C-alpha positions in Angstrom: -9.0 23.9 11.2 -7.3 23.0 14.5 -3.9 21.0 14.8 -4.9 18.3 15.3 -6.9 18.1 11.5 -3.5 19.3 10.0 -2.1 17.1 11.1 -3.7 14.3 10.3 -4.8 15.9 6.8 -0.6 15.6 6.6 -0.2 12.0 7.9 -2.3 11.1 5.3 -1.1 13.3 2.0 2.5 11.4 3.1 0.7 7.8 3.2 -0.9 8.2 -0.3 2.4 9.9 -1.7 4.5 6.7 0.3 1.9 4.3 -1.2 2.3 5.5 -4.3 6.1 5.5 -5.0 5.7 2.2 -3.6 3.0 0.6 -5.7 5.2 2.8 -8.7 8.0 1.6 -8.2 8.0 -2.1 -8.0 6.0 -1.8 -11.2 8.7 -0.2 -12.9 11.4 -2.9 -12.1 8.9 -6.1 -12.3 7.6 -4.5 -15.9 10.2 -6.4 -18.1 9.5 -10.1 -16.8 5.4 -8.8 -16.4 6.2 -7.9 -20.3 7.4 -11.2 -21.1 4.4 -13.2 -19.8 2.1 -11.7 -21.8 3.8 -11.3 -24.7 4.8 -15.9 -24.6 1.0 -16.0 -23.5 -0.2 -14.7 -27.0 2.7 -15.5 -29.1 2.9 -18.5 -31.0 3.9 -22.1 -30.8 6.5 -21.0 -33.2 7.4 -18.1 -32.0 6.8 -18.9 -28.3 9.4 -21.8 -27.9 9.5 -24.2 -25.5 11.2 -22.1 -23.2 10.2 -18.2 -21.8 14.2 -17.8 -21.6 15.1 -18.5 -24.9 11.3 -16.1 -26.0 13.1 -13.3 -23.9 16.3 -13.3 -25.3 15.2 -13.2 -28.9 12.7 -10.0 -28.2 16.2 -9.1 -26.4 18.5 -9.5 -29.6 15.8 -8.0 -31.8 14.1 -4.8 -30.1 16.1 -4.1 -27.2 15.8 -4.2 -23.7 13.8 -1.1 -23.3 12.0 -1.5 -26.5 10.9 -4.5 -26.2 10.8 -5.6 -23.2 10.9 -2.1 -20.2 8.6 0.3 -21.9 5.5 -1.4 -23.0 2.9 -0.6 -20.8 4.5 0.2 -18.0 3.1 4.2 -17.8 -0.3 3.3 -17.8 0.7 -0.1 -15.1 2.7 2.5 -12.8 -0.3 5.4 -13.1 -3.3 2.9 -12.6 -1.4 0.9 -10.1 0.1 4.1 -7.6 -3.4 5.6 -8.2 -5.3 2.6 -6.4 -2.5 0.9 -4.6 -1.7 4.4 -3.0 -5.0 4.9 -1.8 -5.5 1.6 -0.6 -2.2 2.1 1.5 -3.1 5.7 2.2 -5.9 5.3 3.3 -5.5 2.6 5.6 -3.5 3.8 8.7 -6.3 6.7 9.2 -9.6 4.3 8.7 -7.7 2.3 11.0 -7.8 4.9 13.4 -11.4 5.5 13.3 -12.6 2.5 13.1 -10.4 1.7 16.6 -12.2 4.5 17.9 -15.3 3.8 17.4 -15.3 0.2 18.8 -13.8 2.1 22.1 -17.0 4.5 21.8 -19.2 2.0 21.4 -18.1 -0.2 24.3 
């Protein structure tokens, strides 16, 4: 393989890894809010109450922050988002460069 191709593949790998890590980190940080929103949406009116803050406080008191809000669905969500966004964000610079090259050749 030529050095340009190897350089492009290395850059592509790093872009995919960076995109995956960024989105996985984002999911890890915001998962409690997402879990709280989903649990509040499916709760009965008696359990949900009128304010999401009070609902979240009750969950944390009964189940704890990590078991009640942080861990549910976190790994599955991180896996799905990091794969899809890693590919999308990782391939974007490569595809953009190829499209530019093709447009220049056509014109």
